[in-house]
C-alpha positions as CSV (number, residue, x, y, z in Angstrom):
1,M,0.3,0.0,0.0
2,S,1.0,3.6,-0.7
3,H,1.2,5.9,1.6
4,A,-1.3,8.7,1.4
5,N,1.1,11.6,0.3
6,A,3.0,9.8,-1.8
7,A,3.8,11.3,-5.6
8,L,2.7,8.7,-7.7
9,T,-0.3,6.4,-6.4
10,P,-1.8,4.7,-8.6
11,R,-4.3,7.5,-8.7
12,A,-1.9,9.6,-9.7
13,R,-0.7,7.1,-12.0
14,L,-3.4,7.5,-14.0
15,R,-3.6,11.3,-13.8
16,L,0.4,11.4,-15.1
17,A,-0.5,9.3,-17.7
18,R,-3.6,10.8,-19.4
19,L,-1.2,13.9,-19.4
20,V,1.0,12.6,-21.9
21,V,-1.7,10.0,-24.1
22,E,-4.5,12.2,-24.3
23,S,-3.2,15.9,-23.5
24,N,0.3,15.7,-25.1
25,W,2.2,16.7,-22.4
26,T,5.9,15.5,-22.7
27,Y,7.3,12.6,-20.5
28,A,9.6,15.7,-18.7
29,A,6.9,18.4,-18.3
30,A,4.2,15.9,-16.7
31,A,6.6,14.5,-14.5
32,K,7.8,18.3,-13.7
33,M,4.1,19.1,-12.1
34,F,4.3,15.4,-10.6
35,M,7.6,16.8,-9.1
36,V,9.2,13.5,-9.4
37,A,12.1,12.5,-12.2
């Protein structure tokens, strides 16, 4: 189980993936928004 404030919970991973796939964000821009590398 993930920590409640973890950067990449399953829900956050889905949001990040949608930004890249559906909104055509770059991987770098999406990672920066989620403060991950």
